[in-house]
N, C-alpha and C positions, 0 to 999 in steps of 0.2 A: 543654472537650474539644478536642483537636487537630483541625484541619480538613485533610482530604486533598483536594488539588486535582487534578481530572481534566478533560481536554479530549477531547471526542469530535468527530471530523471525518468526516462521512458525508453524502452527498447525499440520503438518505432521512430526513426530519425525524421521522416517526413511529417509525422504528427507534431513533433517538437518544433520543427521549422515553421509550421503553421502558427503555433502559439507565438513563436519569436517574432515573426513578421507582423502579426496583429498587435502585439503588446509594445514592441519597440517603435512602431509607426504611429500608434495612437497618441493623440494630443491630450495627455492628462494635464490637469490644471496646475499642480504644484511640483511635478517631478517628471523625469524621463526614465523609461525602463531600460535596463541593461540585463539581458538574459543569457545565462550560460546553459549548456546542455551536456548531459552525461547519459549513457545508455545501459548502465548496469548498477547493481547494488554496490559492488566494490569501488567503481570509479566515482559514483555518487557520494558514498561515504567519505572517500579520500578528499574530494573537492570541498565538502562541507567542513571537514577538519582543517584543511589548508586555509580557508577563509577565516575561520575562527582564530587560528594561530596568528593571522595577520591583523587581528582585531577588526575585521571587516566582515561580519557574518551576513548571510543572506537575509533580506527582509521577508521573502516568501520562498518556500520550497514546494514545488509541484511534483507530485509522485504518482506514477502508475502503480498498480498492485503487482502485476507480473513483470519481473525484470530478468534479463539474461545475465547469468553470473559469468565473471571472467575466470575465476578459479574453478577447478574441478571439485566435486563433492556436493555437500548439502546446499541446495539452492535457497537463497534468501529472497524475500519479497519486498515490495514497497512498504508493506505494513511493518516489517522488521526494520527497514530504514527509517520509517517514521518514528518508531520507538527510540531508536538510537539518536536521531536528530533532536528529539526532545531533551536528551541528556547533554549532548555536546553543543547544541546551539539553541538554548531555551527561549531566546527572544524571537526566533524565526517563526513566521506563520506557516503552518503546514496545510496544504490543500491536496486532496486526492482527485485525480482526473482518470477515471477508469470506465471500462465497458461493463463492469459488474454493477447490477442494480438490484440484486435480491436482498431481502431483509437481513438474512443471516450474515452475509459478507460485510455489508455496510455497518451493521450494529456491532460486529466484532471489532471493526476499526474504531468505532465510536468509543468502545471500552478500552482498547489498548493504547490508542494514540490521542483520542479526543481532538481531532484536527479542527482548524478554523474554517474548513470548507470541504465539500465533497461534490464533485461534478460528474455526472454520467456523460460519457463521451458523445453519445447520440444527441445530447441536448446542448453541446458546446457550439457557440458561434461567437462572432466578434462582440456582440452586446453582452453575452453572458460572461465572457472572459474579462472584459473591461469592468463590468459591474462587480465581478468577483474581487478583482484587485482593490477597487475602492472600498468595498464592504469589509474585507478581512483586515484592512488597515485602520478602519474607523469604527466599525460596529459588527464584528464577527458574531456568529458564523454565516457562511454563505452556502446554500444548497440549491442544486437544480431541482426541478419538480419531482423527478423519479426518486432522487435521493431523499428528499423530504418525506415523500410517501412511505418509503422504507423505514425511516426513522420513527415516523408516527405509528407505524405498524410493528413496533418493537415486539419481539417475541416475549411471551410471559415468563420464560425462564432464560436468564442471561447465561449463555454458554461460551466459555472462553477456551480456546485451544492453546496449550502451552508449547514450549519449544520441543519437548519430547513428542507431543502429538504430531506436530508438523514434520518432524524428522521421520517418525514412524510412517506417515502417509507418503513422504517423499521416497523413502527406501522401498516401500511396497510398490510404488509406481515404477521403479526401475528394476523390479524383479528380484530384490534381495529376499532370501528366505528368512522366515521368522526366527529360526534358531541362530542365524548369523547377525541379527539386528542388535544383539547385546554388545557388539563392538562399536556401535554408533549411537545407541540410545541409552540413557542413564536409567535403565530399568532391568529387572531380572527377566528371564524367559517367561515365567508365569505372569509377571507384571505386564509384559508386552502383550501376551495373549489376552489378559483381562482388559487392557486399555483398548485393544483392537475391537473387542466386543462392545465396549462403551462408545467408541467412535461410530460403529455401525448403527447403534441406537440414535446417536446424535444426528447422523445424516439420514436417518429413516430407512436404512437398509439392513436392519438387524437380522432378517431371515435370509440374507443373501450372502454371496461369496465375496472374497477380497476384491475381485474385479469391479463389482458393483460399488464397493466402498470407494475405490480409486476414481471411478467415473463420477460419483456424486461429489467427491472432494474437488475434482477438476472443474466441474460445472460451477462450483461456488468460489473458485479462484484460490484454493488452498494448496494446489500443486501447479 
């Protein structure tokens, strides 16, 4: 019987083991699932690259949004890994399995990655997981109810945070002073100050301090 290769990247090992047991034990009609697991951006990226080099790319890549980095420095997310996966393994189906269900976060991923599926973790069970696999292989996309509601309630203005925005938020969150950020962000000091004001407007905290910006960004999964 054909083997369907799936990679799950999530920093919660017990969560991944649950997915693995369900999918590998389920009696799919035309294939048997073999699932690998990685717990960080770095190890997930390396695993995808290795399988592509062996001319054996993953059929489906399951990504959490928040991932634990192996290396020190700027933290990368499942969204970042999804963007990279599109380039290095273009035939793989990408599905996000995340606790984030707000309009802003989901629609950001729709713009940057355009995944074949998005599942909110509180809605995941055996039926949802197996339906997701069958759907993304034959007639994607697959969304759980909360994800579909968020997509239907798309914001009137599509706002996309670029790499500098994400770095700025990250270095703010670890206490880096604004004047020192020029070493890590490709912007001038005045450009950083201006972008910080714009980010506060984006997150609805334009009259607040940096702490409120960091809190809002964390709530939406950008830090």
